[in-house]
All heavy atoms as an XYZ file, in Angstrom:
927
protein
N      -6.074    168.888     42.817
C      -7.059    168.093     43.505
C      -7.429    168.704     44.861
O      -8.481    168.390     45.391
C      -6.552    166.665     43.718
C      -6.490    165.814     42.450
S      -8.034    165.625     41.541
C      -8.951    164.513     42.555
N      -6.567    169.555     45.406
C      -6.890    170.155     46.698
C      -8.159    170.990     46.609
O      -9.036    170.887     47.471
C      -5.725    170.993     47.204
C      -4.547    170.156     47.626
C      -3.455    171.001     48.229
O      -3.689    172.078     48.753
N      -2.234    170.491     48.170
N      -8.267    171.798     45.560
C      -9.449    172.648     45.413
C     -10.695    171.807     45.159
O     -11.761    172.077     45.717
C      -9.240    173.648     44.286
N     -10.576    170.764     44.336
C     -11.734    169.904     44.090
C     -12.150    169.185     45.364
O     -13.341    169.065     45.656
C     -11.429    168.895     42.978
C     -11.511    169.502     41.596
S     -11.633    168.266     40.311
C      -9.922    167.960     39.962
N     -11.184    168.708     46.129
C     -11.500    168.032     47.393
C     -12.214    168.980     48.344
O     -13.214    168.618     48.974
C     -10.215    167.499     48.040
O      -9.617    166.530     47.222
N     -11.700    170.188     48.450
C     -12.314    171.186     49.324
C     -13.748    171.473     48.883
O     -14.659    171.511     49.709
C     -11.484    172.467     49.306
C     -12.053    173.579     50.156
C     -11.198    174.824     50.064
C     -11.837    175.987     50.793
N     -11.069    177.233     50.601
N     -13.952    171.646     47.586
C     -15.296    171.928     47.086
C     -16.242    170.751     47.291
O     -17.422    170.952     47.597
C     -15.253    172.326     45.609
C     -14.792    173.754     45.429
O     -14.889    174.561     46.333
N     -14.275    174.057     44.254
N     -15.748    169.529     47.148
C     -16.600    168.364     47.404
C     -17.065    168.344     48.852
O     -18.227    168.059     49.142
C     -15.852    167.071     47.079
C     -15.754    166.708     45.602
C     -14.780    165.559     45.395
C     -17.127    166.342     45.053
N     -16.161    168.660     49.776
C     -16.512    168.664     51.198
C     -17.444    169.824     51.525
O     -18.465    169.651     52.201
C     -15.245    168.706     52.079
C     -15.584    169.021     53.520
C     -14.502    167.380     51.989
N     -17.120    171.013     51.040
C     -17.901    172.197     51.405
C     -19.245    172.288     50.698
O     -20.218    172.780     51.269
C     -17.088    173.461     51.129
C     -15.827    173.648     51.976
C     -15.091    174.912     51.564
C     -16.178    173.685     53.460
N     -19.305    171.831     49.452
C     -20.514    172.041     48.660
C     -21.171    170.757     48.172
O     -22.232    170.809     47.562
C     -20.169    172.915     47.458
C     -19.600    174.268     47.864
C     -19.101    175.052     46.668
C     -18.420    176.326     47.148
N     -17.802    177.055     46.063
N     -20.543    169.619     48.429
C     -21.023    168.367     47.870
C     -22.112    167.667     48.649
O     -22.653    166.668     48.202
N     -22.443    168.174     49.839
C     -23.476    167.543     50.665
C     -23.220    166.041     50.821
O     -24.105    165.205     50.629
C     -24.860    167.813     50.092
C     -25.186    169.294     50.037
C     -26.540    169.555     49.452
C     -26.741    171.064     49.400
N     -27.823    171.484     48.564
N     -21.989    165.709     51.164
C     -21.575    164.310     51.300
C     -22.194    163.676     52.530
O     -22.174    164.258     53.612
C     -20.051    164.225     51.403
C     -19.243    164.820     50.245
C     -17.759    164.742     50.556
C     -19.563    164.109     48.949
N     -22.710    162.482     52.375
C     -23.251    161.737     53.509
C     -22.119    161.156     54.351
O     -22.240    161.039     55.560
C     -24.157    160.613     53.017
C     -25.431    161.101     52.380
C     -26.290    159.956     51.878
O     -26.096    158.807     52.312
O     -27.174    160.225     51.051
N     -21.041    160.758     53.684
C     -19.896    160.152     54.361
C     -18.668    161.020     54.128
O     -18.610    161.777     53.164
C     -19.635    158.758     53.802
C     -20.783    157.799     54.005
C     -20.455    156.458     53.391
C     -21.623    155.501     53.509
N     -21.319    154.219     52.844
N     -17.669    160.911     54.993
C     -16.437    161.694     54.796
C     -15.743    161.342     53.474
O     -15.774    160.194     53.023
C     -15.559    161.279     55.978
C     -16.506    160.771     57.011
C     -17.633    160.141     56.242
N     -15.142    162.326     52.870
C     -14.337    162.152     51.672
C     -13.073    161.386     52.055
O     -12.449    161.667     53.077
C     -13.961    163.531     51.100
C     -13.190    163.547     49.792
C     -14.076    163.040     48.651
C     -12.713    164.970     49.494
N     -12.691    160.398     51.268
C     -11.499    159.593     51.543
C     -10.353    160.138     50.709
O     -10.462    160.244     49.483
C     -11.754    158.115     51.227
C     -12.909    157.599     52.077
C     -10.487    157.295     51.458
C     -13.475    156.280     51.610
N      -9.260    160.490     51.365
C      -8.095    161.063     50.700
C      -6.925    160.091     50.744
O      -6.739    159.371     51.730
C      -7.671    162.360     51.392
C      -8.723    163.452     51.518
C      -8.219    164.567     52.415
C      -9.100    163.982     50.144
N      -6.129    160.101     49.692
C      -4.875    159.347     49.668
C      -3.891    160.123     48.809
O      -4.266    160.737     47.811
C      -5.058    157.941     49.095
C      -3.760    157.206     49.015
C      -3.146    156.533     50.022
C      -2.896    157.110     47.886
N      -1.945    156.019     49.585
C      -1.775    156.362     48.272
C      -2.961    157.597     46.579
C      -0.724    156.078     47.412
C      -1.920    157.317     45.716
C      -0.822    156.563     46.130
N      -2.638    160.099     49.204
C      -1.573    160.744     48.449
C      -0.330    159.888     48.606
O      -0.122    159.287     49.667
C      -1.334    162.164     48.974
C      -0.424    162.970     48.077
O       0.724    162.618     47.851
N      -0.942    164.067     47.567
N       0.491    159.838     47.561
C       1.751    159.085     47.660
C       2.608    159.627     48.793
O       3.389    158.902     49.389
C       2.511    159.134     46.329
C       1.827    158.318     45.238
C       2.580    158.371     43.936
N       2.333    159.652     43.275
C       2.730    159.949     42.053
N       3.429    159.093     41.352
N       2.449    161.118     41.534
N       2.457    160.906     49.105
C       3.109    161.523     50.262
C       2.038    161.674     51.341
O       1.207    162.583     51.282
C       3.715    162.895     49.879
O       4.593    162.721     48.761
C       4.462    163.514     51.049
N       2.042    160.765     52.299
C       0.960    160.681     53.294
C       0.723    161.998     54.022
O      -0.429    162.355     54.315
C       1.265    159.566     54.286
N       1.782    162.743     54.311
C       1.619    163.988     55.056
C       0.772    165.007     54.282
O       0.088    165.832     54.888
C       2.987    164.584     55.410
O       3.715    164.904     54.235
N       0.790    164.946     52.963
C      -0.037    165.861     52.174
C      -1.522    165.542     52.337
O      -2.348    166.446     52.460
C       0.356    165.806     50.705
C       1.693    166.434     50.429
C       2.005    166.428     48.970
N       3.309    167.028     48.738
C       3.856    167.163     47.556
N       3.219    166.743     46.485
N       5.037    167.717     47.436
N      -1.846    164.266     52.341
C      -3.247    163.873     52.540
C      -3.708    164.256     53.943
O      -4.818    164.765     54.125
C      -3.415    162.381     52.302
N      -2.860    164.024     54.939
C      -3.205    164.359     56.320
C      -3.410    165.860     56.475
O      -4.388    166.309     57.086
C      -2.108    163.862     57.275
O      -1.997    162.446     57.135
C      -2.416    164.216     58.715
N      -2.509    166.648     55.917
C      -2.615    168.100     55.996
C      -3.897    168.598     55.326
O      -4.615    169.446     55.873
C      -1.389    168.745     55.343
O      -1.521    170.136     55.301
N      -4.205    168.069     54.148
C      -5.425    168.476     53.446
C      -6.661    168.090     54.255
O      -7.590    168.892     54.404
C      -5.473    167.844     52.055
C      -6.713    168.163     51.219
C      -6.872    169.663     51.009
C      -6.650    167.422     49.889
N      -6.665    166.897     54.808
C      -7.795    166.443     55.616
C      -8.027    167.368     56.806
O      -9.167    167.713     57.122
C      -7.561    165.009     56.092
O      -8.648    164.551     56.847
N      -6.952    167.771     57.458
C      -7.070    168.684     58.597
C      -7.632    170.029     58.177
O      -8.403    170.654     58.912
C      -5.707    168.857     59.268
C      -5.248    167.603     59.994
C      -3.796    167.658     60.441
O      -3.083    168.633     60.096
O      -3.360    166.705     61.113
N      -7.267    170.498     56.985
C      -7.734    171.803     56.507
C      -9.193    171.790     56.069
O      -9.925    172.742     56.305
C      -6.861    172.302     55.354
C      -5.511    172.798     55.780
C      -4.800    173.634     54.706
N      -4.895    173.129     53.356
C      -4.065    172.231     52.806
N      -3.090    171.717     53.517
N      -4.212    171.845     51.557
N      -9.628    170.727     55.407
C     -10.972    170.748     54.823
C     -12.033    170.086     55.699
O     -13.222    170.303     55.499
C     -10.997    170.120     53.411
C     -10.682    168.621     53.455
C     -10.069    170.872     52.470
C     -10.822    167.917     52.122
N     -11.607    169.274     56.667
C     -12.586    168.590     57.519
C     -13.377    167.544     56.759
O     -13.127    167.284     55.579
N     -14.361    166.939     57.401
C     -15.255    165.917     56.842
C     -14.539    164.996     55.846
O     -15.009    164.766     54.733
C     -16.479    166.562     56.193
C     -17.615    165.602     55.977
N     -18.193    164.879     57.006
C     -18.260    165.228     54.847
C     -19.145    164.116     56.511
N     -19.210    164.306     55.206
N     -13.376    164.493     56.253
C     -12.580    163.620     55.391
C     -11.762    162.677     56.265
O     -11.579    162.912     57.455
C     -11.667    164.446     54.486
O     -10.808    165.266     55.251
N     -11.286    161.617     55.634
C     -10.387    160.690     56.312
C      -9.255    160.354     55.360
O      -9.365    160.557     54.149
C     -11.130    159.423     56.745
O     -11.580    158.702     55.618
N      -8.176    159.822     55.907
C      -6.990    159.523     55.104
C      -6.823    158.009     55.017
O      -6.790    157.323     56.037
C      -5.730    160.175     55.709
C      -4.487    159.781     54.931
C      -5.895    161.686     55.745
N      -6.721    157.509     53.802
C      -6.452    156.091     53.570
C      -4.946    155.868     53.596
O      -4.176    156.735     53.166
C      -7.021    155.661     52.224
N      -4.536    154.715     54.096
C      -3.105    154.423     54.182
C      -2.515    153.975     52.859
O      -1.325    154.194     52.604
C      -2.850    153.371     55.255
C      -3.111    153.904     56.648
C      -2.629    152.955     57.719
O      -1.744    152.132     57.454
O      -3.152    153.061     58.842
N      -3.318    153.322     52.012
C      -2.835    152.843     50.720
C      -3.858    153.176     49.646
O      -5.031    153.432     49.937
C      -2.624    151.311     50.727
O      -3.907    150.677     50.901
C      -1.661    150.881     51.831
N      -3.418    153.120     48.400
C      -4.360    153.348     47.301
C      -5.408    152.242     47.281
O      -6.590    152.504     47.026
C      -3.626    153.491     45.946
C      -2.992    152.186     45.497
C      -4.579    154.006     44.885
N      -5.005    151.030     47.602
C      -5.964    149.926     47.640
C      -7.037    150.167     48.707
O      -8.222    149.901     48.474
C      -5.248    148.598     47.909
C      -4.301    148.173     46.800
C      -2.868    148.675     46.977
O      -2.635    149.583     47.800
O      -1.980    148.155     46.288
N      -6.631    150.688     49.849
C      -7.571    151.017     50.921
C      -8.546    152.095     50.455
O      -9.761    151.985     50.648
C      -6.803    151.466     52.166
C      -7.705    151.854     53.331
O      -8.759    151.201     53.519
O      -7.346    152.797     54.057
N      -8.027    153.129     49.826
C      -8.886    154.221     49.343
C      -9.888    153.710     48.313
O     -11.081    154.029     48.382
C      -8.026    155.334     48.745
N      -9.429    152.912     47.380
C     -10.306    152.398     46.322
C     -11.338    151.438     46.899
O     -12.518    151.497     46.539
C      -9.475    151.735     45.204
C     -10.364    150.998     44.208
C      -8.631    152.784     44.486
N     -10.927    150.577     47.809
C     -11.869    149.591     48.356
C     -12.999    150.260     49.142
O     -14.110    149.731     49.194
C     -11.138    148.577     49.240
O     -10.700    149.163     50.446
N     -12.745    151.430     49.702
C     -13.742    152.136     50.516
C     -14.566    153.146     49.717
O     -15.401    153.843     50.280
C     -13.033    152.860     51.666
C     -12.387    151.905     52.648
C     -11.437    152.582     53.630
N     -11.922    153.825     54.178
C     -11.140    154.738     54.756
N      -9.826    154.525     54.856
N     -11.644    155.853     55.240
N     -14.349    153.219     48.408
C     -14.980    154.254     47.584
C     -15.774    153.662     46.435
O     -15.446    152.597     45.919
C     -13.898    155.177     47.003
O     -13.096    155.715     48.027
N     -16.810    154.393     46.024
C     -17.564    154.031     44.826
C     -17.095    154.840     43.623
O     -17.116    154.362     42.499
C     -19.058    154.289     45.039
C     -19.634    153.416     46.132
O     -19.264    152.226     46.203
O     -20.451    153.918     46.916
N     -16.708    156.087     43.885
C     -16.196    156.980     42.841
C     -14.804    157.396     43.267
O     -14.605    157.878     44.388
C     -17.093    158.227     42.658
C     -18.523    157.802     42.316
C     -16.523    159.146     41.582
C     -19.524    158.944     42.314
N     -13.833    157.216     42.372
C     -12.436    157.481     42.691
C     -11.895    158.539     41.733
O     -11.818    158.313     40.532
C     -11.580    156.192     42.575
C     -12.099    155.112     43.527
C     -10.118    156.501     42.850
C     -12.994    154.097     42.875
N     -11.565    159.704     42.272
C     -10.921    160.754     41.492
C      -9.415    160.583     41.645
O      -8.928    160.346     42.754
C     -11.294    162.148     42.014
C     -12.659    162.605     41.621
C     -13.784    162.191     42.327
C     -12.839    163.458     40.542
C     -15.053    162.608     41.987
C     -14.108    163.888     40.184
C     -15.221    163.458     40.902
N      -8.680    160.739     40.547
C      -7.223    160.667     40.634
C      -6.598    161.721     39.737
O      -7.134    162.070     38.690
C      -6.718    159.270     40.239
O      -7.148    158.927     38.942
N      -5.460    162.232     40.199
C      -4.729    163.239     39.436
C      -3.260    163.131     39.810
O      -2.899    163.272     40.984
C      -5.266    164.629     39.740
S      -4.521    165.898     38.706
N      -2.421    162.876     38.825
C      -0.985    162.711     39.052
C      -0.208    163.547     38.046
O      -0.676    163.817     36.949
C      -0.597    161.227     38.948
C      -1.315    160.391     39.964
C      -2.489    159.744     39.635
C      -0.840    160.305     41.258
C      -3.177    159.005     40.578
C      -1.517    159.568     42.214
C      -2.684    158.920     41.871
N       0.990    163.922     38.431
C       1.806    164.808     37.612
C       2.466    164.099     36.439
O       2.872    164.745     35.477
C       2.876    165.477     38.476
N       2.575    162.776     36.497
C       3.281    162.076     35.424
C       2.532    160.807     35.031
O       1.850    160.187     35.845
C       4.701    161.720     35.867
C       4.706    160.817     37.075
O       4.500    161.303     38.205
O       4.906    159.599     36.890
N       2.652    160.437     33.765
C       1.949    159.265     33.253
C       2.406    157.977     33.935
O       1.593    157.085     34.174
C       2.134    159.142     31.746
C       1.309    160.139     30.972
C       1.357    159.900     29.474
O       2.308    159.279     28.976
O       0.410    160.336     28.800
N       3.683    157.865     34.238
C       4.167    156.659     34.903
C       3.465    156.475     36.247
O       3.081    155.370     36.607
C       5.684    156.709     35.098
C       6.266    155.432     35.689
C       5.981    154.196     34.843
O       6.002    154.252     33.622
N       5.693    153.095     35.496
N       3.271    157.555     36.969
C       2.549    157.497     38.230
C       1.116    157.031     38.037
O       0.593    156.262     38.847
N       0.481    157.479     36.970
C      -0.888    157.064     36.676
C      -0.935    155.551     36.469
O      -1.772    154.857     37.051
C      -1.446    157.805     35.438
C      -2.815    157.273     35.052
C      -1.504    159.306     35.691
N      -0.012    155.038     35.659
C       0.030    153.593     35.422
C       0.276    152.822     36.720
O      -0.370    151.803     36.981
C       1.103    153.229     34.390
C       0.653    153.401     32.967
C       1.166    154.420     32.191
C      -0.271    152.531     32.409
C       0.755    154.574     30.872
C      -0.697    152.675     31.094
C      -0.179    153.700     30.323
N       1.200    153.298     37.544
C       1.514    152.608     38.800
C       0.307    152.562     39.735
O       0.021    151.524     40.348
C       2.691    153.288     39.500
C       4.016    153.093     38.785
C       5.132    153.938     39.347
O       4.931    154.628     40.383
O       6.218    153.933     38.752
N      -0.402    153.658     39.836
C      -1.552    153.720     40.728
C      -2.679    152.829     40.220
O      -3.310    152.100     40.991
C      -2.024    155.177     40.916
C      -0.930    156.012     41.574
C      -3.327    155.237     41.681
C      -0.351    155.443     42.853
N      -2.941    152.867     38.930
C      -3.998    152.008     38.395
C      -3.616    150.536     38.498
O      -4.473    149.687     38.760
C      -4.374    152.404     36.968
C      -5.436    153.470     36.933
C      -5.086    154.803     36.879
C      -6.784    153.133     36.986
C      -6.053    155.791     36.875
C      -7.754    154.103     36.980
C      -7.394    155.439     36.927
N      -2.351    150.201     38.307
C      -1.908    148.809     38.496
C      -2.221    148.344     39.915
O      -2.728    147.241     40.123
C      -0.407    148.661     38.217
C      -0.065    148.720     36.737
O      -0.985    148.626     35.903
O       1.133    148.872     36.422
N      -1.953    149.195     40.902
C      -2.232    148.846     42.298
C      -3.739    148.781     42.552
O      -4.233    147.836     43.172
C      -1.587    149.859     43.237
N      -4.470    149.767     42.066
C      -5.914    149.838     42.320
C      -6.649    148.650     41.719
O      -7.610    148.143     42.312
C      -6.476    151.139     41.767
N      -6.201    148.180     40.562
C      -6.918    147.112     39.874
C      -6.555    145.721     40.385
O      -7.083    144.723     39.890
C      -6.693    147.221     38.366
C      -7.251    148.506     37.733
C      -6.930    148.562     36.255
C      -8.741    148.664     37.993
N      -5.711    145.654     41.399
C      -5.399    144.363     42.026
C      -6.508    143.927     42.978
O      -6.564    142.777     43.381
C      -4.063    144.436     42.771
C      -2.878    144.481     41.844
C      -1.583    144.516     42.610
C      -0.420    144.601     41.626
N       0.859    144.759     42.317
N      -7.375    144.862     43.347
C      -8.486    144.525     44.240
C      -9.779    144.521     43.438
O      -9.801    144.926     42.268
C      -8.576    145.521     45.430
C      -8.903    146.930     44.924
C      -7.290    145.510     46.243
C      -9.295    147.886     46.012
N     -10.859    144.112     44.055
C     -12.168    144.078     43.395
C     -12.665    145.503     43.158
O     -12.795    146.288     44.109
C     -13.178    143.321     44.261
C     -14.566    143.284     43.690
C     -14.638    142.627     42.322
O     -14.105    141.502     42.160
O     -15.207    143.246     41.400
N     -12.900    145.856     41.904
C     -13.361    147.204     41.569
C     -14.665    147.189     40.768
O     -15.128    148.239     40.330
C     -12.274    148.003     40.800
C     -11.051    148.238     41.672
C     -11.904    147.322     39.494
N     -15.241    146.028     40.608
C     -16.473    145.905     39.817
C     -17.518    146.915     40.311
O     -17.777    147.027     41.497
C     -17.018    144.493     39.937
C     -18.139    144.167     38.984
C     -18.441    142.687     38.943
N     -17.267    141.824     38.799
C     -16.591    141.617     37.668
N     -16.978    142.235     36.568
N     -15.549    140.821     37.633
N     -18.066    147.694     39.347
C     -19.110    148.660     39.667
C     -18.613    150.033     40.096
O     -19.405    150.938     40.289
N     -17.309    150.191     40.238
C     -16.765    151.491     40.661
C     -16.577    152.399     39.453
O     -16.498    151.944     38.321
C     -15.441    151.300     41.391
C     -15.611    150.531     42.710
C     -14.305    150.401     43.452
C     -14.468    149.555     44.693
N     -15.162    150.236     45.784
N     -16.492    153.698     39.712
C     -16.245    154.697     38.669
C     -14.944    155.414     38.990
O     -14.803    155.997     40.071
C     -17.392    155.707     38.599
C     -17.179    156.895     37.653
C     -17.054    156.424     36.202
C     -18.310    157.898     37.799
N     -14.001    155.368     38.054
C     -12.743    156.102     38.168
C     -12.845    157.364     37.317
O     -13.260    157.301     36.156
C     -11.575    155.252     37.665
C     -11.234    154.094     38.553
C     -11.904    152.889     38.431
C     -10.249    154.219     39.520
C     -11.594    151.810     39.250
C      -9.935    153.151     40.352
C     -10.610    151.946     40.209
N     -12.487    158.496     37.908
C     -12.436    159.769     37.186
C     -10.974    160.187     37.179
O     -10.430    160.601     38.205
C     -13.324    160.843     37.858
C     -13.270    162.139     37.060
C     -14.756    160.338     38.010
N     -10.336    160.047     36.044
C      -8.901    160.292     35.918
C      -8.685    161.718     35.421
O      -9.049    162.071     34.296
C      -8.272    159.277     34.954
C      -6.833    159.524     34.619
C      -5.980    159.774     35.848
O      -6.006    158.977     36.799
O      -5.273    160.802     35.851
N      -8.100    162.561     36.280
C      -7.927    163.984     35.985
C      -6.510    164.352     35.554
O      -6.227    165.531     35.331
C      -8.317    164.810     37.212
S     -10.029    164.567     37.726
N      -5.629    163.387     35.443
C      -4.261    163.666     34.997
C      -4.270    163.945     33.498
O      -5.164    163.518     32.774
C      -3.357    162.456     35.258
O      -3.466    162.013     36.583
N      -3.268    164.654     33.043
C      -3.110    164.856     31.610
C      -2.304    163.676     31.076
O      -1.110    163.547     31.358
C      -2.402    166.192     31.315
O      -3.184    167.242     31.901
C      -2.271    166.423     29.827
N      -3.003    162.787     30.369
C      -2.417    161.545     29.868
C      -2.643    161.489     28.363
O      -3.720    161.844     27.877
C      -3.083    160.322     30.553
C      -2.520    159.030     30.028
C      -2.920    160.410     32.065
N      -1.619    161.028     27.632
C      -1.765    160.901     26.183
C      -2.926    159.962     25.848
O      -3.155    158.979     26.558
C      -0.478    160.379     25.558
C       0.635    161.425     25.580
C       1.890    160.861     25.037
N       2.421    159.962     26.086
C       3.574    159.350     26.018
N       4.332    159.469     24.961
N       3.978    158.579     27.006
N      -3.661    160.260     24.777
C      -4.840    159.461     24.424
C      -4.569    157.954     24.335
O      -5.378    157.157     24.815
C      -5.265    160.026     23.068
C      -4.781    161.435     23.091
C      -3.486    161.397     23.864
N      -3.459    157.563     23.750
C      -3.182    156.126     23.618
C      -2.958    155.465     24.985
O      -3.274    154.292     25.187
C      -1.991    155.854     22.692
C      -0.672    156.438     23.137
C      -0.395    157.862     22.657
O      -1.338    158.565     22.228
O       0.781    158.267     22.716
N      -2.448    156.231     25.948
C      -2.235    155.678     27.286
C      -3.533    155.626     28.095
O      -3.761    154.677     28.830
C      -1.149    156.450     28.026
C       0.220    156.139     27.462
O       0.429    155.097     26.868
N       1.155    157.046     27.643
N      -4.380    156.638     27.949
C      -5.657    156.579     28.656
C      -6.514    155.463     28.072
O      -7.286    154.819     28.790
C      -6.391    157.949     28.669
C      -7.392    158.016     29.824
C      -7.076    158.238     27.368
C      -6.803    158.007     31.189
N      -6.349    155.180     26.783
C      -7.059    154.054     26.178
C      -6.627    152.733     26.811
O      -7.458    151.857     27.080
C      -6.826    153.998     24.669
C      -7.564    155.089     23.906
O      -8.476    155.729     24.483
O      -7.223    155.304     22.723
N      -5.326    152.577     27.081
C      -4.820    151.365     27.736
C      -5.383    151.244     29.150
O      -5.816    150.167     29.566
C      -3.284    151.387     27.795
C      -2.609    151.239     26.467
C      -1.102    151.375     26.618
C      -0.426    151.438     25.272
N       1.015    151.709     25.390
N      -5.365    152.348     29.874
C      -5.893    152.336     31.240
C      -7.390    152.027     31.219
O      -7.886    151.224     32.015
C      -5.604    153.677     31.943
C      -4.096    153.834     32.158
C      -6.365    153.786     33.263
C      -3.668    155.229     32.550
N      -8.114    152.642     30.297
C      -9.547    152.407     30.178
C      -9.836    150.931     29.922
O     -10.738    150.351     30.534
C     -10.145    153.270     29.074
C     -11.651    153.135     28.995
O     -12.349    153.167     29.999
N     -12.154    152.969     27.793
N      -9.061    150.301     29.054
C      -9.260    148.874     28.774
C      -9.059    148.051     30.045
O      -9.863    147.166     30.349
C      -8.316    148.396     27.679
C      -8.507    146.914     27.346
C      -7.504    146.413     26.349
C      -7.707    144.959     25.985
N      -8.058    144.034     27.045
N      -8.009    148.345     30.792
C      -7.741    147.605     32.034
C      -8.863    147.797     33.050
O      -9.272    146.849     33.721
C      -6.408    148.033     32.631
C      -5.232    147.632     31.763
O      -5.339    146.748     30.915
N      -4.110    148.295     31.967
N      -9.342    149.022     33.168
C     -10.423    149.326     34.106
C     -11.695    148.592     33.699
O     -12.355    147.951     34.516
C     -10.659    150.853     34.198
C     -11.944    151.180     34.934
C      -9.468    151.527     34.873
N     -12.035    148.659     32.422
C     -13.263    148.000     31.941
C     -13.155    146.482     32.051
O     -14.123    145.818     32.394
C     -13.591    148.459     30.536
C     -13.919    149.972     30.553
C     -14.577    150.488     29.329
N     -15.704    149.730     28.904
C     -16.974    150.056     29.169
N     -17.244    151.108     29.906
N     -17.962    149.339     28.689
N     -11.963    145.939     31.778
C     -11.757    144.492     31.929
C     -11.971    144.053     33.375
O     -12.344    142.910     33.634
C     -10.353    144.083     31.474
C     -10.189    144.101     29.960
O     -11.197    144.239     29.235
O      -9.030    143.994     29.499
N     -11.740    144.967     34.329
C     -11.926    144.662     35.748
C     -13.367    144.906     36.207
O     -13.683    144.717     37.372
C     -10.957    145.510     36.593
N     -14.224    145.357     35.285
C     -15.631    145.542     35.620
C     -15.993    146.919     36.135
O     -17.085    147.119     36.674
N     -15.107    147.876     35.970
C     -15.359    149.246     36.421
C     -15.454    150.170     35.202
O     -15.273    149.736     34.066
C     -14.246    149.705     37.363
N     -15.720    151.426     35.454
C     -15.793    152.427     34.389
C     -14.788    153.530     34.644
O     -14.371    153.759     35.786
C     -17.204    153.032     34.317
C     -18.225    152.038     33.816
O     -18.024    151.501     32.708
O     -19.215    151.792     34.525
N     -14.419    154.210     33.568
C     -13.438    155.291     33.655
C     -13.918    156.488     32.857
O     -14.417    156.333     31.741
C     -12.078    154.830     33.111
C     -11.016    155.921     33.077
C     -10.030    155.722     34.211
C     -10.287    155.949     31.766
N     -13.778    157.652     33.442
C     -13.980    158.916     32.734
C     -12.636    159.626     32.739
O     -12.028    159.799     33.795
C     -15.028    159.806     33.433
C     -16.395    159.136     33.413
C     -15.082    161.188     32.786
C     -17.448    159.862     34.223
N     -12.166    160.004     31.564
C     -10.921    160.769     31.462
C     -11.292    162.248     31.419
O     -12.038    162.680     30.541
C     -10.134    160.369     30.215
N     -10.793    162.999     32.386
C     -11.142    164.409     32.522
C      -9.885    165.169     32.940
O      -9.688    165.430     34.125
C     -12.244    164.545     33.579
C     -12.798    165.912     33.728
S     -14.093    165.951     34.984
C     -13.131    165.948     36.485
N      -9.019    165.475     31.977
C      -7.760    166.130     32.339
C      -7.972    167.352     33.220
O      -8.697    168.276     32.864
C      -7.149    166.515     30.991
C      -7.758    165.547     30.025
C      -9.142    165.283     30.547
N      -7.354    167.342     34.406
C      -7.545    168.369     35.409
C      -7.017    169.735     35.044
O      -7.503    170.735     35.545
N      -6.032    169.795     34.190
C      -5.479    171.089     33.819
C      -6.557    171.987     33.234
O      -6.528    173.183     33.383
C      -4.336    170.934     32.812
C      -3.145    170.229     33.366
S      -2.442    171.195     34.715
C      -0.961    170.290     35.006
N      -7.538    171.398     32.596
C      -8.612    172.184     31.992
C      -9.563    172.752     33.032
O     -10.263    173.716     32.775
C      -9.395    171.310     31.002
C      -8.588    170.680     29.890
C      -9.485    169.761     29.064
C      -7.958    171.737     29.010
N      -9.600    172.157     34.220
C     -10.578    172.540     35.231
C      -9.979    173.299     36.401
O     -10.697    173.694     37.305
C     -11.277    171.296     35.759
C     -11.986    170.467     34.704
C     -12.503    169.185     35.329
C     -13.134    171.252     34.108
N      -8.683    173.497     36.414
C      -8.022    174.079     37.567
C      -8.596    175.430     37.960
O      -8.849    175.687     39.119
C      -6.513    174.185     37.320
C      -5.779    174.553     38.584
O      -6.118    174.107     39.670
N      -4.766    175.384     38.451
N      -8.828    176.299     37.015
C      -9.350    177.628     37.314
C     -10.717    177.541     37.970
O     -10.976    178.162     38.986
C      -9.427    178.483     36.042
C     -10.067    179.824     36.275
C      -9.369    180.826     36.927
C     -11.361    180.066     35.886
C      -9.974    182.069     37.167
C     -11.966    181.283     36.123
C     -11.270    182.280     36.766
N     -11.606    176.729     37.418
C     -12.962    176.619     37.949
C     -12.972    176.006     39.345
O     -13.780    176.381     40.175
C     -13.813    175.780     37.011
C     -14.028    176.470     35.680
C     -14.679    175.549     34.670
O     -14.684    174.338     34.829
N     -15.214    176.122     33.604
N     -12.089    175.057     39.602
C     -12.090    174.363     40.903
C     -11.672    175.268     42.040
O     -12.018    175.033     43.183
C     -11.181    173.147     40.843
N     -10.918    176.332     41.753
C     -10.432    177.195     42.817
C     -11.471    178.232     43.221
O     -11.299    178.921     44.212
C      -9.131    177.912     42.400
O      -9.373    178.682     41.222
C      -8.027    176.907     42.172
N     -12.512    178.373     42.467
C     -13.543    179.377     42.775
C     -14.657    178.801     43.623
O     -14.934    177.661     43.639
C     -14.112    179.941     41.479
C     -13.063    180.703     40.709
C     -13.621    181.345     39.465
O     -14.786    181.145     39.113
O     -12.871    182.081     38.841
């Protein structure tokens, strides 16, 4: 996600700063300092509430479930989640159902497939 975040800031022509969040706060702060035009959210709920499009990428499926459980506790109607973690199809189907039931949309886009392109 670091390369995608950097590319969004450098090439995305963003009107507003990119909002970053990481389970390890120092990683989000460090990335924000490196890429500029970004801010760091203190919680996942804060990041989601301030965003219309939410990109997420986690190393493990349990983490994906935990983050979506937290994110869907707030109002998400009309938001778009782009899930870049590698998640088994049956699990992304469960997450998709929860997201859609909350009035939002989800695109599953496993990040491992895009890693090479994002670094260029």
